[in-house]
PyMOL Python script that loads the backbone (N, CA, C, O; Angstrom):
from pymol import cmd

cmd.read_pdbstr("""\
ATOM      1  N   MET A   1     304.946 -87.606 -49.648  1.00  0.00           N
ATOM      2  CA  MET A   1     304.361 -86.361 -49.188  1.00  0.00           C
ATOM      3  C   MET A   1     303.574 -86.616 -47.911  1.00  0.00           C
ATOM      4  O   MET A   1     302.755 -87.534 -47.878  1.00  0.00           O
ATOM      5  N   GLY A   2     303.788 -85.855 -46.886  1.00  0.00           N
ATOM      6  CA  GLY A   2     303.041 -86.006 -45.645  1.00  0.00           C
ATOM      7  C   GLY A   2     303.612 -87.059 -44.726  1.00  0.00           C
ATOM      8  O   GLY A   2     304.627 -87.684 -45.032  1.00  0.00           O
ATOM      9  N   ARG A   3     302.962 -87.250 -43.610  1.00  0.00           N
ATOM     10  CA  ARG A   3     303.431 -88.180 -42.595  1.00  0.00           C
ATOM     11  C   ARG A   3     302.660 -89.485 -42.583  1.00  0.00           C
ATOM     12  O   ARG A   3     302.917 -90.345 -41.741  1.00  0.00           O
ATOM     13  N   PHE A   4     301.744 -89.646 -43.481  1.00  0.00           N
ATOM     14  CA  PHE A   4     300.903 -90.831 -43.490  1.00  0.00           C
ATOM     15  C   PHE A   4     301.374 -91.776 -44.580  1.00  0.00           C
ATOM     16  O   PHE A   4     301.907 -91.333 -45.597  1.00  0.00           O
ATOM     17  N   PRO A   5     301.184 -93.069 -44.381  1.00  0.00           N
ATOM     18  CA  PRO A   5     301.604 -94.039 -45.404  1.00  0.00           C
ATOM     19  C   PRO A   5     300.966 -93.721 -46.749  1.00  0.00           C
ATOM     20  O   PRO A   5     299.857 -93.190 -46.813  1.00  0.00           O
ATOM     21  N   THR A   6     301.669 -94.047 -47.804  1.00  0.00           N
ATOM     22  CA  THR A   6     301.167 -93.816 -49.151  1.00  0.00           C
ATOM     23  C   THR A   6     299.796 -94.479 -49.311  1.00  0.00           C
ATOM     24  O   THR A   6     299.602 -95.636 -48.939  1.00  0.00           O
ATOM     25  N   GLY A   7     298.870 -93.733 -49.864  1.00  0.00           N
ATOM     26  CA  GLY A   7     297.534 -94.265 -50.078  1.00  0.00           C
ATOM     27  C   GLY A   7     296.607 -94.042 -48.892  1.00  0.00           C
ATOM     28  O   GLY A   7     295.409 -94.304 -48.998  1.00  0.00           O
ATOM     29  N   SER A   8     297.121 -93.570 -47.778  1.00  0.00           N
ATOM     30  CA  SER A   8     296.299 -93.333 -46.593  1.00  0.00           C
ATOM     31  C   SER A   8     295.690 -91.940 -46.679  1.00  0.00           C
ATOM     32  O   SER A   8     296.398 -90.938 -46.775  1.00  0.00           O
ATOM     33  N   VAL A   9     294.369 -91.902 -46.644  1.00  0.00           N
ATOM     34  CA  VAL A   9     293.662 -90.635 -46.734  1.00  0.00           C
ATOM     35  C   VAL A   9     292.778 -90.499 -45.509  1.00  0.00           C
ATOM     36  O   VAL A   9     292.042 -91.421 -45.156  1.00  0.00           O
ATOM     37  N   LEU A  10     292.854 -89.338 -44.859  1.00  0.00           N
ATOM     38  CA  LEU A  10     292.021 -89.076 -43.690  1.00  0.00           C
ATOM     39  C   LEU A  10     290.624 -88.668 -44.132  1.00  0.00           C
ATOM     40  O   LEU A  10     290.450 -87.959 -45.123  1.00  0.00           O
ATOM     41  N   SER A  11     289.641 -89.123 -43.384  1.00  0.00           N
ATOM     42  CA  SER A  11     288.278 -88.650 -43.627  1.00  0.00           C
ATOM     43  C   SER A  11     288.205 -87.205 -43.132  1.00  0.00           C
ATOM     44  O   SER A  11     289.105 -86.736 -42.435  1.00  0.00           O
ATOM     45  N   LEU A  12     287.146 -86.515 -43.490  1.00  0.00           N
ATOM     46  CA  LEU A  12     286.981 -85.139 -43.042  1.00  0.00           C
ATOM     47  C   LEU A  12     286.944 -85.069 -41.522  1.00  0.00           C
ATOM     48  O   LEU A  12     287.552 -84.180 -40.925  1.00  0.00           O
ATOM     49  N   LYS A  13     286.234 -86.003 -40.893  1.00  0.00           N
ATOM     50  CA  LYS A  13     286.134 -86.020 -39.437  1.00  0.00           C
ATOM     51  C   LYS A  13     287.511 -86.251 -38.801  1.00  0.00           C
ATOM     52  O   LYS A  13     287.859 -85.602 -37.815  1.00  0.00           O
ATOM     53  N   GLN A  14     288.289 -87.177 -39.369  1.00  0.00           N
ATOM     54  CA  GLN A  14     289.633 -87.435 -38.846  1.00  0.00           C
ATOM     55  C   GLN A  14     290.527 -86.207 -39.021  1.00  0.00           C
ATOM     56  O   GLN A  14     291.302 -85.860 -38.130  1.00  0.00           O
ATOM     57  N   PHE A  15     290.411 -85.566 -40.163  1.00  0.00           N
ATOM     58  CA  PHE A  15     291.202 -84.364 -40.431  1.00  0.00           C
ATOM     59  C   PHE A  15     290.865 -83.263 -39.424  1.00  0.00           C
ATOM     60  O   PHE A  15     291.762 -82.620 -38.877  1.00  0.00           O
ATOM     61  N   MET A  16     289.584 -83.051 -39.185  1.00  0.00           N
ATOM     62  CA  MET A  16     289.154 -82.009 -38.245  1.00  0.00           C
ATOM     63  C   MET A  16     289.584 -82.350 -36.814  1.00  0.00           C
ATOM     64  O   MET A  16     290.013 -81.471 -36.067  1.00  0.00           O
ATOM     65  N   THR A  17     289.468 -83.621 -36.439  1.00  0.00           N
ATOM     66  CA  THR A  17     289.879 -84.050 -35.104  1.00  0.00           C
ATOM     67  C   THR A  17     291.378 -83.842 -34.934  1.00  0.00           C
ATOM     68  O   THR A  17     291.824 -83.348 -33.899  1.00  0.00           O
ATOM     69  N   ARG A  18     292.154 -84.217 -35.942  1.00  0.00           N
ATOM     70  CA  ARG A  18     293.605 -84.035 -35.895  1.00  0.00           C
ATOM     71  C   ARG A  18     293.952 -82.559 -35.731  1.00  0.00           C
ATOM     72  O   ARG A  18     294.839 -82.208 -34.953  1.00  0.00           O
ATOM     73  N   LYS A  19     293.261 -81.709 -36.454  1.00  0.00           N
ATOM     74  CA  LYS A  19     293.479 -80.268 -36.369  1.00  0.00           C
ATOM     75  C   LYS A  19     293.182 -79.765 -34.951  1.00  0.00           C
ATOM     76  O   LYS A  19     293.927 -78.943 -34.417  1.00  0.00           O
ATOM     77  N   GLN A  20     292.107 -80.249 -34.348  1.00  0.00           N
ATOM     78  CA  GLN A  20     291.756 -79.835 -32.990  1.00  0.00           C
ATOM     79  C   GLN A  20     292.801 -80.303 -31.976  1.00  0.00           C
ATOM     80  O   GLN A  20     293.147 -79.565 -31.053  1.00  0.00           O
ATOM     81  N   VAL A  21     293.296 -81.517 -32.146  1.00  0.00           N
ATOM     82  CA  VAL A  21     294.306 -82.045 -31.224  1.00  0.00           C
ATOM     83  C   VAL A  21     295.601 -81.251 -31.344  1.00  0.00           C
ATOM     84  O   VAL A  21     296.228 -80.930 -30.334  1.00  0.00           O
ATOM     85  N   LEU A  22     296.005 -80.933 -32.569  1.00  0.00           N
ATOM     86  CA  LEU A  22     297.219 -80.145 -32.759  1.00  0.00           C
ATOM     87  C   LEU A  22     297.079 -78.752 -32.143  1.00  0.00           C
ATOM     88  O   LEU A  22     298.030 -78.228 -31.562  1.00  0.00           O
ATOM     89  N   LYS A  23     295.899 -78.158 -32.271  1.00  0.00           N
ATOM     90  CA  LYS A  23     295.652 -76.844 -31.663  1.00  0.00           C
ATOM     91  C   LYS A  23     295.695 -76.949 -30.135  1.00  0.00           C
ATOM     92  O   LYS A  23     296.249 -76.078 -29.465  1.00  0.00           O
ATOM     93  N   LEU A  24     295.113 -78.007 -29.595  1.00  0.00           N
ATOM     94  CA  LEU A  24     295.141 -78.219 -28.152  1.00  0.00           C
ATOM     95  C   LEU A  24     296.583 -78.341 -27.660  1.00  0.00           C
ATOM     96  O   LEU A  24     296.944 -77.756 -26.639  1.00  0.00           O
ATOM     97  N   TYR A  25     297.404 -79.098 -28.385  1.00  0.00           N
ATOM     98  CA  TYR A  25     298.812 -79.272 -28.014  1.00  0.00           C
ATOM     99  C   TYR A  25     299.546 -77.930 -28.045  1.00  0.00           C
ATOM    100  O   TYR A  25     300.276 -77.590 -27.114  1.00  0.00           O
ATOM    101  N   LYS A  26     299.347 -77.186 -29.108  1.00  0.00           N
ATOM    102  CA  LYS A  26     299.994 -75.876 -29.247  1.00  0.00           C
ATOM    103  C   LYS A  26     299.549 -74.921 -28.135  1.00  0.00           C
ATOM    104  O   LYS A  26     300.378 -74.233 -27.540  1.00  0.00           O
ATOM    105  N   ASP A  27     298.255 -74.879 -27.858  1.00  0.00           N
ATOM    106  CA  ASP A  27     297.731 -74.016 -26.798  1.00  0.00           C
ATOM    107  C   ASP A  27     298.253 -74.444 -25.426  1.00  0.00           C
ATOM    108  O   ASP A  27     298.525 -73.599 -24.572  1.00  0.00           O
ATOM    109  N   THR A  28     298.392 -75.752 -25.215  1.00  0.00           N
ATOM    110  CA  THR A  28     298.923 -76.270 -23.947  1.00  0.00           C
ATOM    111  C   THR A  28     300.364 -75.815 -23.757  1.00  0.00           C
ATOM    112  O   THR A  28     300.741 -75.369 -22.673  1.00  0.00           O
ATOM    113  N   LEU A  29     301.165 -75.928 -24.805  1.00  0.00           N
ATOM    114  CA  LEU A  29     302.564 -75.500 -24.712  1.00  0.00           C
ATOM    115  C   LEU A  29     302.677 -74.000 -24.457  1.00  0.00           C
ATOM    116  O   LEU A  29     303.538 -73.561 -23.693  1.00  0.00           O
ATOM    117  N   LYS A  30     301.814 -73.216 -25.091  1.00  0.00           N
ATOM    118  CA  LYS A  30     301.813 -71.768 -24.865  1.00  0.00           C
ATOM    119  C   LYS A  30     301.431 -71.435 -23.420  1.00  0.00           C
ATOM    120  O   LYS A  30     302.030 -70.555 -22.801  1.00  0.00           O
ATOM    121  N   ALA A  31     300.444 -72.135 -22.894  1.00  0.00           N
ATOM    122  CA  ALA A  31     300.005 -71.892 -21.516  1.00  0.00           C
ATOM    123  C   ALA A  31     301.112 -72.260 -20.529  1.00  0.00           C
ATOM    124  O   ALA A  31     301.319 -71.563 -19.536  1.00  0.00           O
ATOM    125  N   ILE A  32     301.809 -73.337 -20.799  1.00  0.00           N
ATOM    126  CA  ILE A  32     302.894 -73.764 -19.912  1.00  0.00           C
ATOM    127  C   ILE A  32     303.995 -72.709 -19.874  1.00  0.00           C
ATOM    128  O   ILE A  32     304.626 -72.515 -18.835  1.00  0.00           O
ATOM    129  N   GLN A  33     304.234 -72.031 -20.985  1.00  0.00           N
ATOM    130  CA  GLN A  33     305.281 -71.000 -21.019  1.00  0.00           C
ATOM    131  C   GLN A  33     304.966 -69.823 -20.093  1.00  0.00           C
ATOM    132  O   GLN A  33     305.864 -69.061 -19.735  1.00  0.00           O
ATOM    133  N   ARG A  34     303.710 -69.672 -19.708  1.00  0.00           N
ATOM    134  CA  ARG A  34     303.322 -68.575 -18.805  1.00  0.00           C
ATOM    135  C   ARG A  34     303.475 -68.932 -17.330  1.00  0.00           C
ATOM    136  O   ARG A  34     303.269 -68.079 -16.468  1.00  0.00           O
ATOM    137  N   VAL A  35     303.834 -70.178 -17.028  1.00  0.00           N
ATOM    138  CA  VAL A  35     304.042 -70.594 -15.636  1.00  0.00           C
ATOM    139  C   VAL A  35     305.343 -69.967 -15.153  1.00  0.00           C
ATOM    140  O   VAL A  35     306.395 -70.186 -15.753  1.00  0.00           O
ATOM    141  N   PRO A  36     305.283 -69.184 -14.066  1.00  0.00           N
ATOM    142  CA  PRO A  36     306.476 -68.453 -13.628  1.00  0.00           C
ATOM    143  C   PRO A  36     307.595 -69.323 -13.033  1.00  0.00           C
ATOM    144  O   PRO A  36     308.773 -69.015 -13.213  1.00  0.00           O
ATOM    145  N   ASP A  37     307.248 -70.374 -12.347  1.00  0.00           N
ATOM    146  CA  ASP A  37     308.251 -71.217 -11.705  1.00  0.00           C
ATOM    147  C   ASP A  37     308.903 -72.140 -12.740  1.00  0.00           C
ATOM    148  O   ASP A  37     308.223 -72.926 -13.401  1.00  0.00           O
ATOM    149  N   GLU A  38     310.224 -72.033 -12.870  1.00  0.00           N
ATOM    150  CA  GLU A  38     310.941 -72.793 -13.890  1.00  0.00           C
ATOM    151  C   GLU A  38     310.816 -74.307 -13.705  1.00  0.00           C
ATOM    152  O   GLU A  38     310.639 -75.037 -14.680  1.00  0.00           O
ATOM    153  N   LYS A  39     310.905 -74.776 -12.474  1.00  0.00           N
ATOM    154  CA  LYS A  39     310.797 -76.214 -12.184  1.00  0.00           C
ATOM    155  C   LYS A  39     309.395 -76.726 -12.548  1.00  0.00           C
ATOM    156  O   LYS A  39     309.252 -77.767 -13.190  1.00  0.00           O
ATOM    157  N   SER A  40     308.381 -75.991 -12.135  1.00  0.00           N
ATOM    158  CA  SER A  40     307.003 -76.382 -12.462  1.00  0.00           C
ATOM    159  C   SER A  40     306.777 -76.374 -13.964  1.00  0.00           C
ATOM    160  O   SER A  40     306.120 -77.262 -14.508  1.00  0.00           O
ATOM    161  N   ARG A  41     307.327 -75.361 -14.633  1.00  0.00           N
ATOM    162  CA  ARG A  41     307.180 -75.260 -16.079  1.00  0.00           C
ATOM    163  C   ARG A  41     307.823 -76.468 -16.770  1.00  0.00           C
ATOM    164  O   ARG A  41     307.247 -77.034 -17.699  1.00  0.00           O
ATOM    165  N   ALA A  42     309.004 -76.854 -16.320  1.00  0.00           N
ATOM    166  CA  ALA A  42     309.693 -78.016 -16.902  1.00  0.00           C
ATOM    167  C   ALA A  42     308.908 -79.300 -16.649  1.00  0.00           C
ATOM    168  O   ALA A  42     308.791 -80.146 -17.535  1.00  0.00           O
ATOM    169  N   ASP A  43     308.373 -79.441 -15.440  1.00  0.00           N
ATOM    170  CA  ASP A  43     307.575 -80.634 -15.105  1.00  0.00           C
ATOM    171  C   ASP A  43     306.315 -80.705 -15.971  1.00  0.00           C
ATOM    172  O   ASP A  43     305.968 -81.772 -16.478  1.00  0.00           O
ATOM    173  N   LEU A  44     305.635 -79.576 -16.137  1.00  0.00           N
ATOM    174  CA  LEU A  44     304.424 -79.535 -16.956  1.00  0.00           C
ATOM    175  C   LEU A  44     304.736 -79.824 -18.418  1.00  0.00           C
ATOM    176  O   LEU A  44     303.971 -80.510 -19.097  1.00  0.00           O
ATOM    177  N   LEU A  45     305.847 -79.306 -18.897  1.00  0.00           N
ATOM    178  CA  LEU A  45     306.245 -79.554 -20.275  1.00  0.00           C
ATOM    179  C   LEU A  45     306.520 -81.038 -20.503  1.00  0.00           C
ATOM    180  O   LEU A  45     306.094 -81.607 -21.508  1.00  0.00           O
ATOM    181  N   ASP A  46     307.232 -81.661 -19.566  1.00  0.00           N
ATOM    182  CA  ASP A  46     307.494 -83.101 -19.657  1.00  0.00           C
ATOM    183  C   ASP A  46     306.191 -83.892 -19.633  1.00  0.00           C
ATOM    184  O   ASP A  46     306.008 -84.835 -20.404  1.00  0.00           O
ATOM    185  N   TRP A  47     305.281 -83.493 -18.731  1.00  0.00           N
ATOM    186  CA  TRP A  47     303.993 -84.178 -18.625  1.00  0.00           C
ATOM    187  C   TRP A  47     303.196 -84.060 -19.925  1.00  0.00           C
ATOM    188  O   TRP A  47     302.678 -85.056 -20.430  1.00  0.00           O
ATOM    189  N   ALA A  48     303.099 -82.846 -20.465  1.00  0.00           N
ATOM    190  CA  ALA A  48     302.309 -82.636 -21.685  1.00  0.00           C
ATOM    191  C   ALA A  48     302.887 -83.438 -22.843  1.00  0.00           C
ATOM    192  O   ALA A  48     302.150 -84.100 -23.573  1.00  0.00           O
ATOM    193  N   ARG A  49     304.190 -83.381 -23.010  1.00  0.00           N
ATOM    194  CA  ARG A  49     304.822 -84.104 -24.115  1.00  0.00           C
ATOM    195  C   ARG A  49     304.603 -85.609 -23.983  1.00  0.00           C
ATOM    196  O   ARG A  49     304.254 -86.281 -24.953  1.00  0.00           O
ATOM    197  N   SER A  50     304.811 -86.132 -22.775  1.00  0.00           N
ATOM    198  CA  SER A  50     304.668 -87.581 -22.601  1.00  0.00           C
ATOM    199  C   SER A  50     303.210 -88.017 -22.754  1.00  0.00           C
ATOM    200  O   SER A  50     302.940 -89.082 -23.309  1.00  0.00           O
ATOM    201  N   ASP A  51     302.276 -87.209 -22.270  1.00  0.00           N
ATOM    202  CA  ASP A  51     300.860 -87.563 -22.365  1.00  0.00           C
ATOM    203  C   ASP A  51     300.392 -87.575 -23.821  1.00  0.00           C
ATOM    204  O   ASP A  51     299.703 -88.502 -24.246  1.00  0.00           O
ATOM    205  N   PHE A  52     300.766 -86.548 -24.580  1.00  0.00           N
ATOM    206  CA  PHE A  52     300.379 -86.517 -25.987  1.00  0.00           C
ATOM    207  C   PHE A  52     301.067 -87.648 -26.748  1.00  0.00           C
ATOM    208  O   PHE A  52     300.455 -88.282 -27.607  1.00  0.00           O
ATOM    209  N   LYS A  53     302.340 -87.900 -26.432  1.00  0.00           N
ATOM    210  CA  LYS A  53     303.069 -88.976 -27.109  1.00  0.00           C
ATOM    211  C   LYS A  53     302.444 -90.337 -26.796  1.00  0.00           C
ATOM    212  O   LYS A  53     302.326 -91.195 -27.671  1.00  0.00           O
ATOM    213  N   GLN A  54     302.045 -90.520 -25.529  1.00  0.00           N
ATOM    214  CA  GLN A  54     301.433 -91.778 -25.095  1.00  0.00           C
ATOM    215  C   GLN A  54     300.138 -92.058 -25.855  1.00  0.00           C
ATOM    216  O   GLN A  54     299.820 -93.215 -26.131  1.00  0.00           O
ATOM    217  N   HIS A  55     299.402 -91.024 -26.188  1.00  0.00           N
ATOM    218  CA  HIS A  55     298.094 -91.185 -26.821  1.00  0.00           C
ATOM    219  C   HIS A  55     298.103 -90.886 -28.319  1.00  0.00           C
ATOM    220  O   HIS A  55     297.039 -90.777 -28.927  1.00  0.00           O
ATOM    221  N   LYS A  56     299.284 -90.751 -28.924  1.00  0.00           N
ATOM    222  CA  LYS A  56     299.330 -90.344 -30.331  1.00  0.00           C
ATOM    223  C   LYS A  56     298.729 -91.373 -31.286  1.00  0.00           C
ATOM    224  O   LYS A  56     298.323 -91.017 -32.393  1.00  0.00           O
ATOM    225  N   SER A  57     298.666 -92.628 -30.884  1.00  0.00           N
ATOM    226  CA  SER A  57     298.089 -93.639 -31.772  1.00  0.00           C
ATOM    227  C   SER A  57     296.603 -93.875 -31.499  1.00  0.00           C
ATOM    228  O   SER A  57     295.990 -94.759 -32.097  1.00  0.00           O
ATOM    229  N   GLN A  58     296.038 -93.094 -30.610  1.00  0.00           N
ATOM    230  CA  GLN A  58     294.618 -93.200 -30.278  1.00  0.00           C
ATOM    231  C   GLN A  58     293.781 -92.930 -31.518  1.00  0.00           C
ATOM    232  O   GLN A  58     294.015 -91.948 -32.222  1.00  0.00           O
ATOM    233  N   THR A  59     292.815 -93.783 -31.789  1.00  0.00           N
ATOM    234  CA  THR A  59     291.990 -93.592 -32.971  1.00  0.00           C
ATOM    235  C   THR A  59     290.517 -93.352 -32.643  1.00  0.00           C
ATOM    236  O   THR A  59     289.731 -93.059 -33.544  1.00  0.00           O
ATOM    237  N   ASP A  60     290.129 -93.469 -31.377  1.00  0.00           N
ATOM    238  CA  ASP A  60     288.741 -93.209 -30.998  1.00  0.00           C
ATOM    239  C   ASP A  60     288.424 -91.746 -31.276  1.00  0.00           C
ATOM    240  O   ASP A  60     289.219 -90.854 -30.981  1.00  0.00           O
ATOM    241  N   GLU A  61     287.269 -91.523 -31.838  1.00  0.00           N
ATOM    242  CA  GLU A  61     286.846 -90.150 -32.138  1.00  0.00           C
ATOM    243  C   GLU A  61     285.723 -89.748 -31.189  1.00  0.00           C
ATOM    244  O   GLU A  61     284.732 -89.144 -31.598  1.00  0.00           O
ATOM    245  N   VAL A  62     285.892 -90.087 -29.941  1.00  0.00           N
ATOM    246  CA  VAL A  62     284.884 -89.769 -28.937  1.00  0.00           C
ATOM    247  C   VAL A  62     285.016 -88.311 -28.568  1.00  0.00           C
ATOM    248  O   VAL A  62     286.088 -87.850 -28.176  1.00  0.00           O
ATOM    249  N   LEU A  63     283.931 -87.594 -28.693  1.00  0.00           N
ATOM    250  CA  LEU A  63     283.916 -86.189 -28.315  1.00  0.00           C
ATOM    251  C   LEU A  63     283.052 -86.030 -27.082  1.00  0.00           C
ATOM    252  O   LEU A  63     281.959 -86.589 -27.001  1.00  0.00           O
ATOM    253  N   PHE A  64     283.537 -85.278 -26.141  1.00  0.00           N
ATOM    254  CA  PHE A  64     282.799 -85.069 -24.901  1.00  0.00           C
ATOM    255  C   PHE A  64     282.009 -83.769 -25.007  1.00  0.00           C
ATOM    256  O   PHE A  64     282.563 -82.715 -25.320  1.00  0.00           O
ATOM    257  N   ALA A  65     280.729 -83.859 -24.744  1.00  0.00           N
ATOM    258  CA  ALA A  65     279.872 -82.683 -24.783  1.00  0.00           C
ATOM    259  C   ALA A  65     280.068 -81.868 -23.522  1.00  0.00           C
ATOM    260  O   ALA A  65     280.124 -82.408 -22.417  1.00  0.00           O
ATOM    261  N   VAL A  66     280.171 -80.573 -23.700  1.00  0.00           N
ATOM    262  CA  VAL A  66     280.294 -79.673 -22.560  1.00  0.00           C
ATOM    263  C   VAL A  66     278.933 -79.057 -22.298  1.00  0.00           C
ATOM    264  O   VAL A  66     278.343 -78.409 -23.163  1.00  0.00           O
ATOM    265  N   ASN A  67     278.451 -79.273 -21.087  1.00  0.00           N
ATOM    266  CA  ASN A  67     277.125 -78.739 -20.748  1.00  0.00           C
ATOM    267  C   ASN A  67     277.249 -77.383 -20.149  1.00  0.00           C
ATOM    268  O   ASN A  67     276.242 -76.768 -19.797  1.00  0.00           O
TER     269      ASN A  67
END
""", "prot")
cmd.dss("prot")
cmd.show_as("cartoon", "prot")
cmd.util.cbc("prot")
cmd.orient("prot")
């Protein structure tokens, strides 16, 4: 069940962080769909996918405060 190895349980903080990252990814893809230029849209989609894929194993839970 799930995508995590058997016996692997996320802490509440990890679960919430994962939820935020997934929402960010979804919102990014939605925003890219509003780009009118097809070439730019394709480039942005490739960039977003590769960037998220590149950092998918990131485990730091560093949150940046917005002032």
